[in-house]
Structure formats: C-alpha cells, structure tokens
VOBA-1610 file (N, C-alpha, C; in pm, whole numbers, padded with zeros to 5 digits, always signed):
BEGIN
Unk+04559+14432-01121Unk+04540+14410-00981Unk+04598+14279-00939Unk+04665+14295-00824Unk+04728+14187-00741Unk+04621+14094-00704Unk+04649+13961-00752Unk+04546+13850-00709Unk+04546+13844-00553Unk+04634+13871-00494Unk+04659+13831-00337Unk+04580+13928-00273Unk+04454+13936-00286Unk+04371+14035-00220Unk+04324+13964-00066Unk+04338+14013+00038Unk+04326+13982+00161Unk+04179+13973+00195Unk+04121+13859+00219Unk+03980+13861+00240Unk+03947+13893+00406Unk+03859+14001+00416Unk+03817+14045+00544Unk+03698+13959+00598Unk+03696+13921+00735Unk+03599+13844+00767Unk+03465+13926+00780Unk+03363+13882+00759Unk+03238+13931+00753Unk+03198+13975+00900Unk+03152+14081+00933Unk+03108+14123+01070Unk+03007+14035+01110Unk+03004+13991+01239Unk+02902+13903+01298Unk+02789+13945+01299Unk+02672+13902+01278Unk+02547+13946+01266Unk+02483+13985+01410Unk+02428+14096+01425Unk+02368+14115+01568Unk+02291+14045+01632Unk+02302+14007+01741Unk+02242+13907+01825Unk+02063+13921+01804Unk+02036+13818+01778Unk+01858+13825+01769Unk+01805+13844+01904Unk+01663+13875+01900Unk+01591+13902+02031Unk+01601+13778+02135Unk+01626+13669+02084Unk+01631+13556+02207Unk+01782+13549+02246Unk+01874+13598+02149Unk+02032+13631+02226Unk+02037+13716+02323Unk+01966+13843+02293Unk+01979+13955+02376Unk+01926+13936+02532Unk+01825+13847+02544Unk+01741+13838+02655Unk+01852+13760+02741Unk+01864+13820+02888Unk+01951+13742+02976Unk+01862+13611+03002Unk+01942+13533+03038Unk+01863+13399+03094Unk+01807+13416+03246Unk+01654+13390+03245Unk+01606+13380+03363Unk+01581+13266+03419Unk+01579+13249+03540Unk+01550+13109+03633Unk+01408+13079+03624Unk+01381+12964+03607Unk+01258+12894+03618Unk+01176+12940+03767Unk+01051+12919+03756Unk+00980+12951+03864Unk+01018+12873+03976Unk+01053+12732+03971Unk+01112+12654+04071Unk+01223+12703+04137Unk+01308+12759+04050Unk+01450+12793+04100Unk+01417+12924+04184Unk+01340+13025+04118Unk+01292+13139+04216Unk+01235+13121+04356Unk+01151+13008+04342Unk+01078+12974+04473Unk+01173+12909+04571Unk+01282+12836+04526Unk+01404+12797+04612Unk+01492+12881+04663Unk+01490+12991+04615Unk+01575+13104+04663Unk+01522+13136+04789Unk+01410+13129+04824Unk+01358+13172+04935Unk+01407+13099+05077Unk+01461+13166+05168Unk+01508+13091+05268Unk+01416+13019+05364Unk+01300+13066+05383Unk+01199+13006+05449Unk+01117+12897+05408Unk+01162+12849+05265Unk+01095+12738+05205Unk+01087+12613+05298Unk+01192+12574+05351Unk+01195+12449+05414Unk+01124+12450+05552Unk+01110+12576+05609Unk+01034+12579+05726Unk+00889+12572+05682Unk+00855+12628+05580Unk+00711+12642+05526Unk+00664+12489+05506Unk+00739+12407+05433Unk+00730+12262+05409Unk+00708+12196+05540Unk+00785+12224+05641Unk+00781+12156+05765Unk+00639+12187+05839Unk+00590+12322+05851Unk+00483+12352+05909Unk+00361+12290+05843Unk+00372+12271+05715Unk+00228+12198+05652Unk+00251+12060+05696Unk+00350+12003+05684Unk+00379+11848+05728Unk+00333+11821+05870Unk+00373+11892+05970Unk+00380+11895+06105Unk+00215+11936+06141Unk+00171+12040+06060Unk+00050+12083+06095Unk-00077+11957+06039Unk-00042+11911+05923Unk-00126+11807+05890Unk-00125+11666+05966Unk+00005+11650+06023Unk+00024+11522+06102Unk-00043+11534+06243Unk-00028+11648+06335Unk-00115+11673+06430Unk-00286+11679+06418Unk-00294+11744+06301Unk-00449+11756+06272Unk-00527+11605+06258Unk-00429+11512+06207Unk-00477+11386+06196Unk-00472+11302+06330Unk-00366+11344+06418Unk-00338+11274+06558Unk-00450+11334+06646Unk-00499+11447+06641Unk-00587+11479+06750Unk-00683+11591+06683Unk-00820+11597+06718Unk-00913+11678+06641Unk-00879+11794+06715Unk-00863+11835+06834Unk-00850+11948+06891Unk-00742+12047+06837Unk-00634+11991+06769Unk-00520+12074+06717Unk-00574+12182+06623Unk-00654+12140+06518Unk-00694+12196+06421Unk-00810+12307+06450Unk-00857+12268+06578Unk-01008+12344+06610Unk-00960+12503+06645Unk-01068+12591+06635Unk-01002+12731+06660Unk-00954+12742+06800Unk-01003+12686+06919Unk-00933+12677+07045Unk-00783+12618+07016Unk-00761+12520+06966Unk-00638+12462+06943Unk-00541+12548+06884Unk-00579+12621+06759Unk-00491+12724+06693Unk-00459+12809+06792Unk-00553+12858+06872Unk-00524+12995+06977Unk-00415+12948+07057Unk-00423+12803+07112Unk-00316+12745+07202Unk-00174+12766+07163Unk-00185+12699+07020Unk-00028+12682+06961Unk+00016+12817+06904Unk-00080+12906+06866Unk-00014+13051+06809Unk+00016+13114+06943Unk-00037+13086+07066Unk-00015+13168+07185Unk+00174+13135+07210Unk+00177+13011+07207Unk+00324+12975+07241Unk+00404+13020+07104Unk+00363+13019+06997Unk+00438+13058+06871Unk+00451+13192+06883Unk+00382+13291+06933Unk+00389+13415+06945Unk+00489+13488+07037Unk+00495+13438+07136Unk+00600+13483+07262Unk+00742+13452+07207Unk+00739+13332+07143Unk+00879+13250+07087Unk+00939+13344+06956Unk+00825+13368+06884Unk+00848+13429+06742Unk+00885+13577+06750Unk+00829+13639+06841Unk+00863+13793+06863Unk+01002+13810+06851Unk+01078+13715+06933Unk+01224+13746+06972Unk+01287+13695+06878Unk+01226+13571+06797Unk+01305+13513+06700Unk+01348+13578+06573Unk+01239+13672+06557Unk+01243+13758+06440Unk+01377+13825+06450Unk+01381+13916+06576Unk+01478+14010+06591Unk+01611+13936+06603Unk+01618+13789+06652Unk+01743+13728+06660Unk+01807+13670+06521Unk+01685+13667+06435Unk+01735+13610+06292Unk+01803+13757+06227Unk+01745+13869+06237Unk+01803+13985+06169Unk+01946+13978+06210Unk+01969+13969+06353Unk+02087+13976+06427Unk+02177+13872+06358Unk+02140+13751+06354Unk+02224+13637+06289Unk+02246+13664+06139Unk+02161+13715+06066Unk+02199+13763+05929Unk+02306+13833+05930Unk+02309+13934+06022Unk+02418+14038+06048Unk+02555+13976+06103Unk+02547+13845+06109Unk+02653+13789+06155Unk+02688+13755+06310Unk+02594+13801+06399Unk+02619+13801+06520Unk+02519+13733+06615Unk+02529+13697+06738Unk+02445+13591+06819Unk+02418+13675+06951Unk+02304+13664+07006Unk+02264+13705+07151Unk+02218+13618+07232Unk+02284+13571+07324Unk+02261+13468+07436Unk+02178+13516+07547Unk+02193+13666+07552Unk+02112+13725+07668Unk+01966+13746+07645Unk+01923+13707+07526Unk+01785+13742+07492Unk+01673+13668+07587Unk+01708+13558+07629Unk+01606+13479+07710Unk+01611+13534+07842Unk+01707+13555+07900Unk+01717+13630+08040Unk+01655+13757+08052Unk+01664+13833+07950Unk+01627+13961+07939Unk+01460+13952+07956Unk+01396+13865+07906Unk+01255+13844+07934Unk+01219+13858+08092Unk+01298+13792+08171Unk+01247+13802+08306Unk+01314+13942+08363Unk+01409+13961+08324Unk+01466+14096+08382Unk+01381+14220+08353Unk+01305+14211+08229Unk+01227+14317+08215Unk+01092+14306+08299Unk+01029+14195+08294Unk+00909+14178+08374Unk+00942+14206+08526Unk+01086+14169+08576Unk+01102+14183+08710Unk+01113+14325+08754Unk+01170+14428+08654Unk+01178+14544+08649Unk+01051+14626+08660Unk+00962+14588+08580Unk+00820+14611+08586Unk+00756+14593+08702Unk+00765+14483+08769Unk+00701+14446+08896Unk+00765+14509+09015Unk+00867+14528+09019Unk+00946+14589+09130Unk+00901+14766+09125Unk+00940+14815+09013Unk+00906+14944+09002Unk+00776+15006+09032Unk+00670+14909+09000Unk+00517+14933+09020Unk+00465+14883+09148Unk+00502+14775+09190Unk+00461+14726+09332Unk+00520+14770+09445Unk+00662+14808+09433Unk+00753+14845+09557Unk+00767+14963+09551Unk+00794+15040+09435Unk+00827+15171+09445Unk+00740+15282+09387Unk+00593+15222+09383Unk+00482+15310+09314Unk+00480+15374+09204Unk+00571+15321+09103Unk+00583+15386+08972Unk+00469+15353+08904Unk+00406+15455+08819Unk+00292+15422+08727Unk+00328+15302+08638Unk+00240+15241+08621Unk+00271+15112+08544Unk+00313+15135+08408Unk+00272+15243+08342Unk+00299+15252+08193Unk+00455+15326+08215Unk+00480+15414+08316Unk+00621+15463+08324Unk+00710+15319+08355Unk+00676+15226+08427Unk+00741+15096+08443Unk+00779+15024+08321Unk+00665+15052+08225Unk+00683+14931+08116Unk+00798+15033+08026Unk+00787+15185+08015Unk+00871+15247+07943Unk+01026+15223+07995Unk+01030+15228+08121Unk+01149+15189+08196Unk+01244+15077+08159Unk+01140+14974+08143Unk+01173+14838+08112Unk+01221+14813+07958Unk+01171+14881+07877Unk+01207+14878+07743Unk+01329+14966+07742Unk+01348+15086+07798Unk+01465+15156+07800Unk+01586+15083+07868Unk+01565+15010+07963Unk+01663+14940+08022Unk+01715+14848+07931Unk+01626+14762+07857Unk+01678+14660+07751Unk+01745+14719+07634Unk+01706+14838+07591Unk+01772+14914+07483Unk+01926+14940+07532Unk+01962+14982+07657Unk+02053+15035+07705Unk+02156+14870+07709Unk+02100+14778+07770Unk+02156+14646+07753Unk+02220+14595+07624Unk+02118+14631+07523Unk+02156+14589+07379Unk+02250+14685+07322Unk+02257+14809+07361Unk+02353+14888+07318Unk+02503+14861+07370Unk+02484+14823+07502Unk+02622+14781+07573Unk+02682+14679+07510Unk+02583+14558+07474Unk+02636+14428+07413Unk+02692+14462+07266Unk+02621+14543+07189Unk+02682+14596+07053Unk+02804+14659+07082Unk+02821+14759+07154Unk+02937+14845+07177Unk+03051+14752+07194Unk+03044+14675+07303Unk+03167+14587+07330Unk+03191+14504+07229Unk+03097+14446+07152Unk+03122+14359+07032Unk+03226+14419+06941Unk+03154+14571+06882Unk+03223+14631+06764Unk+03352+14694+06816Unk+03370+14720+06958Unk+03487+14794+06979Unk+03599+14701+07036Unk+03575+14565+07073Unk+03676+14499+07138Unk+03707+14381+07032Unk+03603+14369+06938Unk+03614+14262+06846Unk+03611+14120+06907Unk+03567+14113+07034Unk+03536+13976+07090Unk+03406+13916+07023Unk+03404+13787+07023Unk+03283+13737+06970Unk+03163+13754+07047Unk+03039+13777+06971Unk+02938+13820+07041Unk+02868+13685+07129Unk+02904+13582+07092Unk+02865+13460+07177Unk+02930+13477+07305Unk+03046+13522+07334Unk+03125+13534+07470Unk+03056+13653+07546Unk+03047+13788+07468Unk+02995+13897+07513Unk+02853+13880+07586Unk+02780+13828+07492Unk+02616+13812+07552Unk+02626+13708+07651Unk+02701+13603+07635Unk+02700+13485+07743Unk+02725+13547+07885Unk+02832+13646+07870Unk+02851+13724+08009Unk+02740+13810+08052Unk+02688+13879+07961Unk+02564+13946+07982Unk+02444+13852+08046Unk+02421+13738+07988Unk+02340+13658+08040Unk+02362+13613+08188Unk+02474+13578+08219Unk+02505+13533+08380Unk+02486+13664+08453Unk+02535+13783+08419Unk+02526+13894+08489Unk+02375+13931+08524Unk+02284+13927+08424Unk+02147+13948+08437Unk+02088+13841+08517Unk+02123+13715+08510Unk+02073+13606+08583Unk+02118+13645+08725Unk+02219+13672+08757Unk+02275+13688+08903Unk+02199+13816+08942Unk+02177+13911+08875Unk+02097+14033+08917Unk+01975+14002+08940Unk+01899+13937+08866Unk+01745+13899+08861Unk+01724+13823+09010Unk+01810+13719+09033Unk+01807+13649+09162Unk+01835+13713+09281Unk+01959+13782+09276Unk+01997+13854+09395Unk+01918+13970+09430Unk+01880+14048+09326Unk+01802+14178+09375Unk+01664+14152+09401Unk+01611+14041+09323Unk+01465+13993+09349Unk+01441+13949+09508Unk+01558+13853+09545Unk+01553+13801+09673Unk+01569+13920+09781Unk+01648+14001+09746Unk+01697+14114+09850Unk+01558+14198+09858Unk+01495+14223+09755Unk+01382+14308+09799Unk+01239+14242+09833Unk+01212+14124+09791Unk+01106+14043+09821Unk+01122+13917+09891Unk+01234+13899+09940Unk+01259+13757+10010Unk+01198+13665+09948Unk+01213+13659+09795Unk+01178+13535+09725Unk+01218+13559+09600Unk+01194+13462+09495Unk+01239+13494+09358Unk+01136+13514+09252Unk+01009+13562+09323Unk+00904+13623+09256Unk+00837+13739+09296Unk+00802+13840+09185Unk+00716+13958+09224Unk+00586+13938+09191Unk+00489+13966+09291Unk+00354+13957+09264Unk+00271+14085+09296Unk+00148+14080+09275Unk+00059+14206+09309Unk+00048+14308+09198Unk+00092+14255+09061Unk+00066+14350+08967Unk-00088+14379+08933Unk-00147+14298+08945Unk-00310+14313+08924Unk-00372+14413+09010Unk-00279+14430+09121Unk-00366+14550+09216Unk-00305+14698+09191Unk-00233+14721+09084Unk-00149+14838+09049Unk-00249+14932+08976Unk-00252+15054+08996Unk-00351+15138+08898Unk-00306+15136+08758Unk-00374+15095+08671Unk-00344+15109+08529Unk-00334+14965+08484Unk-00344+14854+08555Unk-00299+14724+08511Unk-00410+14676+08407Unk-00520+14728+08396Unk-00628+14680+08313Unk-00600+14720+08169Unk-00568+14844+08178Unk-00520+14899+08035Unk-00377+14857+07987Unk-00265+14812+08064Unk-00160+14756+08015Unk-00196+14593+07989Unk-00279+14539+08076Unk-00318+14381+08044Unk-00393+14395+07914Unk-00473+14494+07856Unk-00535+14489+07756Unk-00448+14492+07632Unk-00339+14585+07643Unk-00237+14604+07556Unk-00164+14497+07504Unk-00091+14441+07634Unk+00016+14335+07612Unk-00028+14220+07655Unk-00109+14177+07741Unk-00161+14051+07779Unk-00299+13992+07773Unk-00393+14092+07691Unk-00506+14049+07673Unk-00543+13936+07556Unk-00656+13923+07549Unk-00729+13841+07431Unk-00810+13916+07339Unk-00832+13846+07230Unk-00921+13888+07134Unk-00990+13778+07075Unk-01119+13810+06997Unk-01206+13708+06945Unk-01278+13607+07052Unk-01386+13522+07009Unk-01459+13446+07077Unk-01367+13315+07115Unk-01239+13288+07061Unk-01166+13175+07086Unk-01073+13233+07162Unk-01040+13336+07215Unk-00925+13390+07317Unk-00792+13395+07250Unk-00799+13437+07150Unk-00649+13451+07085Unk-00588+13553+07162Unk-00456+13519+07187Unk-00366+13628+07268Unk-00320+13749+07180Unk-00348+13890+07253Unk-00296+13984+07178Unk-00144+13974+07140Unk-00067+13894+07194Unk+00062+13863+07143Unk+00078+13826+06993Unk-00028+13754+06964Unk-00026+13702+06827Unk-00023+13839+06727Unk-00112+13944+06767Unk-00096+14047+06666Unk+00043+14123+06672Unk+00080+14140+06804Unk+00222+14171+06793Unk+00326+14110+06718Unk+00308+13985+06720Unk+00388+13896+06648Unk+00384+13930+06496Unk+00272+13923+06446Unk+00238+13959+06307Unk+00299+14079+06264Unk+00255+14184+06326Unk+00316+14315+06307Unk+00477+14328+06301Unk+00532+14297+06398Unk+00679+14275+06405Unk+00742+14203+06285Unk+00672+14079+06255Unk+00731+14002+06152Unk+00725+14077+06021Unk+00614+14137+05983Unk+00587+14220+05875Unk+00673+14321+05851Unk+00686+14411+05963Unk+00786+14519+05963Unk+00940+14478+05933Unk+00981+14356+06007Unk+01098+14309+05975Unk+01136+14286+05847Unk+01028+14192+05799Unk+01040+14157+05635Unk+01040+14257+05559Unk+00977+14370+05557Unk+00969+14499+05476Unk+01117+14560+05503Unk+01154+14583+05621Unk+01286+14638+05660Unk+01393+14559+05569Unk+01404+14436+05585Unk+01489+14363+05516Unk+01495+14358+05363Unk+01361+14349+05299Unk+01384+14347+05168Unk+01356+14469+05074Unk+01309+14570+05164Unk+01248+14695+05081Unk+01338+14811+05124Unk+01422+14807+05216Unk+01495+14923+05266Unk+01638+14917+05242Unk+01697+15027+05231Unk+01859+15022+05224Unk+01899+14974+05348Unk+01856+14990+05460Unk+01909+14946+05591Unk+01930+14782+05582Unk+01810+14713+05518Unk+01791+14554+05483Unk+01928+14535+05408Unk+01957+14612+05311Unk+02067+14592+05224Unk+02211+14592+05316Unk+02214+14700+05423Unk+02320+14687+05515Unk+02328+14571+05579Unk+02205+14512+05636Unk+02210+14406+05713Unk+02294+14272+05653Unk+02230+14263+05533Unk+02289+14135+05436Unk+02443+14168+05410Unk+02484+14305+05371Unk+02618+14320+05347Unk+02706+14318+05468Unk+02651+14338+05593Unk+02743+14336+05694Unk+02768+14158+05760Unk+02645+14101+05726Unk+02668+13950+05757Unk+02762+13885+05668Unk+02752+13948+05517Unk+02821+13851+05413Unk+02976+13907+05420Unk+03017+14016+05428Unk+03143+14059+05427Unk+03155+14194+05470Unk+03202+14204+05627Unk+03185+14339+05681Unk+03293+14437+05625Unk+03423+14384+05577Unk+03515+14445+05542Unk+03491+14494+05423Unk+03420+14417+05313Unk+03354+14478+05194Unk+03269+14598+05229Unk+03183+14546+05313Unk+03061+14639+05351Unk+03125+14794+05406Unk+03214+14792+05464Unk+03281+14926+05508Unk+03336+14998+05403Unk+03388+14922+05302Unk+03452+15002+05183Unk+03330+15061+05092Unk+03224+15006+05112Unk+03101+15069+05033Unk+03041+15179+05099Unk+03089+15201+05246Unk+03029+15306+05314Unk+02910+15257+05399Unk+02899+15122+05430Unk+02793+15084+05493Unk+02838+15099+05653Unk+02736+15160+05736Unk+02789+15186+05885Unk+02768+15071+05962Unk+02887+14966+05938Unk+02900+14834+06006Unk+02832+14837+06136Unk+02934+14942+06209Unk+02912+14929+06377Unk+02759+14966+06415Unk+02716+15089+06349Unk+02577+15118+06383Unk+02464+15029+06354Unk+02499+14949+06241Unk+02396+14843+06220Unk+02384+14727+06338Unk+02525+14677+06358Unk+02503+14574+06464Unk+02462+14613+06573Unk+02497+14741+06655Unk+02459+14795+06768Unk+02303+14810+06768Unk+02260+14866+06628Unk+02111+14863+06654Unk+02017+14753+06640Unk+02103+14635+06589Unk+02028+14520+06592Unk+02029+14455+06739Unk+02136+14457+06805Unk+02150+14418+06953Unk+02047+14465+07024Unk+02022+14613+07008Unk+01931+14687+07088Unk+01777+14610+07041Unk+01752+14625+06927Unk+01627+14567+06878Unk+01583+14433+06931Unk+01694+14331+06949Unk+01684+14216+07010Unk+01650+14215+07155Unk+01719+14298+07230Unk+01709+14320+07373Unk+01555+14369+07392Unk+01530+14463+07301Unk+01381+14530+07334Unk+01264+14422+07315Unk+01290+14333+07199Unk+01186+14245+07188Unk+01155+14146+07302Unk+01290+14115+07340Unk+01275+14041+07455Unk+01226+14090+07575Unk+01240+14235+07612Unk+01162+14286+07695Unk+01027+14312+07679Unk+00984+14310+07564Unk+00836+14335+07526Unk+00767+14189+07562Unk+00850+14079+07524Unk+00781+13939+07569Unk+00764+13957+07728Unk+00878+13989+07792Unk+00883+13982+07927Unk+00760+14081+07995Unk+00727+14194+07932Unk+00615+14272+07957Unk+00492+14197+07945Unk+00467+14117+07830Unk+00363+14053+07807Unk+00311+13943+07901Unk+00435+13890+07947Unk+00415+13780+08036Unk+00375+13835+08188Unk+00450+13940+08238Unk+00403+14013+08348Unk+00237+14066+08343Unk+00216+14132+08216Unk+00079+14183+08215Unk-00021+14055+08226Unk-00002+13929+08157Unk-00084+13833+08157Unk-00111+13760+08294Unk-00001+13728+08348Unk+00008+13671+08477Unk-00012+13735+08610Unk+00026+13860+08568Unk+00007+13963+08708Unk+00125+13919+08807Unk+00226+13844+08753Unk+00337+13822+08847Unk+00468+13778+08766Unk+00589+13805+08797Unk+00712+13731+08725Unk+00797+13662+08823Unk+00864+13560+08772Unk+00963+13502+08846Unk+01093+13528+08796Unk+01209+13520+08877Unk+01341+13550+08819Unk+01381+13460+08736Unk+01332+13349+08708Unk+01405+13259+08622Unk+01340+13247+08491Unk+01222+13350+08457Unk+01137+13356+08349Unk+01207+13391+08223Unk+01218+13296+08117Unk+01272+13326+08005Unk+01418+13271+07983Unk+01447+13213+08092Unk+01599+13149+08091Unk+01590+13009+08009Unk+01691+12998+07926Unk+01683+12883+07835Unk+01622+12905+07685Unk+01538+13018+07671Unk+01461+13044+07568Unk+01571+13100+07440Unk+01659+13144+07510Unk+01783+13186+07393Unk+01813+13107+07283Unk+01832+12967+07332Unk+01843+12865+07242Unk+01734+12829+07147Unk+01613+12864+07188Unk+01488+12836+07127Unk+01479+12927+06986Unk+01540+13069+07028Unk+01505+13156+06926Unk+01619+13126+06815Unk+01731+13108+06850Unk+01832+13050+06755Unk+01792+12948+06674Unk+01706+12841+06730Unk+01648+12712+06679Unk+01564+12768+06563Unk+01463+12866+06598Unk+01363+12900+06538Unk+01427+12967+06401Unk+01543+13083+06425Unk+01582+13128+06307Unk+01645+13048+06207Unk+01720+12944+06260Unk+01805+12856+06181Unk+01702+12746+06099Unk+01612+12711+06171Unk+01513+12640+06107Unk+01424+12715+05986Unk+01419+12840+06009Unk+01364+12916+05911Unk+01454+12968+05799Unk+01569+12901+05795Unk+01675+12933+05677Unk+01778+13028+05703Unk+01794+13083+05837Unk+01910+13171+05858Unk+02043+13086+05865Unk+02159+13137+05826Unk+02276+13077+05829Unk+02335+13124+05960Unk+02404+13034+06024Unk+02492+13055+06131Unk+02597+13150+06102Unk+02648+13146+05980Unk+02763+13223+05941Unk+02725+13357+05885Unk+02595+13406+05889Unk+02553+13520+05847Unk+02538+13530+05697Unk+02462+13681+05673Unk+02448+13689+05505Unk+02339+13646+05454Unk+02264+13543+05530Unk+02165+13486+05473Unk+02038+13452+05558Unk+01922+13458+05547Unk+01808+13435+05632Unk+01676+13527+05615Unk+01595+13494+05692Unk+01456+13550+05668Unk+01394+13564+05808Unk+01331+13681+05844Unk+01249+13695+05948Unk+01111+13606+05954Unk+01072+13599+05826Unk+00932+13521+05798Unk+00976+13365+05819Unk+01091+13312+05787Unk+01135+13203+05812Unk+01144+13173+05957Unk+01221+13271+06038Unk+01206+13245+06179Unk+01057+13249+06259Unk+00979+13325+06197Unk+00856+13317+06251Unk+00784+13163+06214Unk+00815+13131+06089Unk+00759+12969+06075Unk+00825+12877+06178Unk+00964+12907+06203Unk+01028+12807+06320Unk+00951+12829+06444Unk+00896+12935+06464Unk+00828+12968+06613Unk+00703+12862+06582Unk+00638+12903+06474Unk+00518+12803+06445Unk+00558+12653+06467Unk+00646+12605+06409Unk+00676+12458+06427Unk+00691+12465+06582Unk+00752+12516+06657Unk+00778+12511+06794Unk+00655+12516+06882Unk+00563+12599+06826Unk+00408+12610+06896Unk+00345+12479+06864Unk+00369+12437+06727Unk+00267+12326+06701Unk+00321+12211+06771Unk+00435+12188+06770Unk+00523+12064+06844Unk+00476+12051+07005Unk+00488+12183+07072Unk+00454+12173+07222Unk+00308+12157+07237Unk+00230+12209+07170Unk+00068+12207+07198Unk+00020+12067+07119Unk+00082+12019+07018Unk+00041+11907+06931Unk+00070+11778+07026Unk+00198+11780+07089Unk+00233+11658+07177Unk+00127+11658+07280Unk+00083+11764+07358Unk+00030+11764+07473Unk-00128+11706+07431Unk-00175+11769+07338Unk-00312+11740+07283Unk-00329+11583+07246Unk-00193+11529+07202Unk-00208+11381+07152Unk-00201+11308+07279Unk-00163+11361+07389Unk-00154+11267+07529Unk-00024+11199+07527Unk+00071+11258+07460Unk+00205+11183+07477Unk+00284+11267+07587Unk+00381+11187+07623Unk+00486+11229+07723Unk+00538+11367+07675Unk+00526+11497+07745Unk+00564+11612+07686Unk+00700+11633+07696Unk+00777+11532+07741Unk+00925+11535+07736Unk+00979+11533+07608Unk+00900+11448+07522Unk+00940+11395+07372Unk+00957+11538+07298Unk+00886+11642+07356Unk+00903+11753+07241Unk+01050+11802+07207Unk+01137+11781+07296Unk+01283+11835+07288Unk+01320+11737+07161Unk+01300+11618+07179Unk+01361+11529+07082Unk+01305+11557+06929Unk+01174+11604+06934Unk+01114+11622+06827Unk+01177+11752+06757Unk+01194+11859+06860Unk+01262+11967+06818Unk+01410+11941+06755Unk+01468+11861+06824Unk+01622+11831+06776Unk+01614+11778+06628Unk+01528+11683+06602Unk+01510+11598+06486Unk+01480+11720+06378Unk+01383+11786+06412Unk+01322+11894+06296Unk+01449+11987+06273Unk+01524+12047+06364Unk+01632+12126+06345Unk+01729+12078+06262Unk+01761+11943+06285Unk+01869+11884+06184Unk+01816+11842+06063Unk+01698+11795+06056Unk+01620+11799+05905Unk+01621+11922+05830Unk+01593+12016+05910Unk+01569+12174+05847Unk+01701+12211+05797Unk+01823+12193+05865Unk+01939+12238+05836Unk+01987+12164+05712Unk+01969+12021+05700Unk+01990+11956+05601Unk+01918+11988+05479Unk+01792+12025+05482Unk+01708+12054+05351Unk+01767+12167+05308Unk+01780+12275+05407Unk+01825+12420+05351Unk+01946+12415+05280Unk+02033+12340+05348Unk+02174+12318+05254Unk+02153+12257+05112Unk+02075+12145+05124Unk+02051+12085+04991Unk+01982+12204+04872Unk+01887+12270+04938Unk+01831+12374+04846Unk+01909+12458+04794Unk+01996+12522+04875Unk+02091+12625+04830Unk+02196+12568+04733Unk+02244+12455+04777Unk+02325+12389+04666Unk+02278+12369+04532Unk+02139+12318+04544Unk+02068+12323+04415Unk+02034+12428+04338Unk+02013+12538+04408Unk+02009+12670+04341Unk+02142+12715+04293Unk+02254+12709+04356Unk+02376+12751+04324Unk+02407+12671+04175
//
C-alpha cells in the first residue's frame, strides 16, 4: 500500500442543544423595545411629583379633572400617531375640532336638522376632508405638512367667515334647546360615576385599545409599519400604500370631529376658534409616546401616555397654584427629554 494516504478531516459534530437555540434577548432588552417606555416613566415621575405637590391631584376628583383634559387630546393623538407611523402628518386636525362642532351647531339650530343627523353629517364631512388630504398627498407627492397646512387655513377661514355670515358672531349657541340634545349629551358629553368622570375618557380608552390591537395584531398594522418604514419596498410586497395613507388621514379627521362633537355636546355651544393650536399638541403627544417623526416606529398607547402627561401638567400646575403660563415651558422640557430618552433607548437596543 502507498504510505501517502490522504487524511480526511473528521466531520464536524452536530451542534448541541445549546448551540441550536437562537439567542433570545433578555427581559430588559425586550422591555426597552416598547416605544412607550419613556412616556410611561415620565407619567410615573410626573404623577408622583404632583401628588406630593398637592393633595387634590391624586384625589378621585383630581384624577377626573386631568383625565378629562387627557381624553380629548388623547383621542386625536392616537390617530395622529398611527398616521405618523405611516410617515405622514396632519396639521388640520386641530381646526377640524371646531369645524365639526360648528357644523353640528349650524345644522341643528339654524336649519332644524335632527341633532343625530347633524352628528352623522359632521363625521361624514370630516371623512371627506381626510380623504381629500390623503388623495392630494398620494397623487401629487406633495409633503403632507404642506397639504394639511393649506387645509388648516382653508377650514379656519370657512369657520370664521361662514359662522359670522350666519350668526353675526363667531359662536354658535342654542344646542341645549334642540330636540335630542339630552341623548347626544349623554353619549358624547356626559359624565359617569360619583366623581363625574367624563364619557370622553371611555371613548379614549376604547379608541386606544382598538388602535393598539389594529397595529399589533392585524395585517393592516403590518402595512402601516411597512408604509412608514419604506414605501417603495412596501409596494413591491403588494402593500396598498395609497389606501393605507388615505384611510389614516380619514381616521385622523374623524377622531378630531368626534372631539368637536364632544365639546359641542358638553358645552351646548361652539366657537369658530375651537381646537386651533391643538394640532401641535397631538404631535407632541405622539412624539413623547415614542413615535418617530420619520415614520415606521411608534405606538398609539405611547401617544395616549403622552396625552396623560399633558393632562397631568395642565391640571397639576393649576392645582399647585402656579402661574398656568408655565405649563408650556413644562411641556417643552418634557418633549425634549422624551425625545432624548427615546433615542438613547433605541440605540441601546440596537
């Protein structure tokens, strides 16, 4: 036999059980992957601070006060967060609050339309405006910031001009005398429990839960993330990018209209400037809740927690006896800190 026999390497041993298992991140990393983590920490800190600062803050009546503020902001903030995750903005959401309320008031008090029909008309009007915003954005490629800013000024002009033309004022009154007001008030503007929590809190909770389930548990939620992350890649994977964006614009306008209806049902009147300026508050809540301005990442629960922070700040500062003008400085600091914390968390997770 030839002594120069080639030695064959031994086959590698099959991987053991420990080598076959993929690496799983620890519980801390899994926790840090939640966008709303920073907002939750801020809620705990701010809640503890104002609870120490004033006894009224943590009382049932105090909680009813700041959840009232948080609910009307949070309802729209949830929809705005979904839209931002898809990579778009809506600066007309604030003025839509006033537009919907005015439409309900004018139709019912001046034209004699049934109040429930007026409510349905306001929601339909909001859906149409949302569809128009989305259609223009996806068809023209213009930034949604510009398109919805144009809608903001248009609606603001219509609110002021039409209201003055019809009522010789910038206010519509008399909803309390319209037939059906008690039922509409109970559904949209009433209270519950002995501490007078607003019905809007229930609407807020339901909308937040539905939005969270939609985003995390459905194919539509995957589409929203895909559209915001990379629209071109999403189209290649047969994601209906245009329909997703238009649907989210419609949802944002309709939630703003819902809040406008709530304000009208609660007060029995609406002013033409109602809601103006809140469009930035909705974006602040979404960003504080972990939603990226660039899209593709965020949480409707985080947006609701951002609204809780706003409600706590507004009512906590008032209960503490401070000058309420400081609340905007407080929100500015919270916004900056929340963005910094969210960025640090994402970098640590990566």
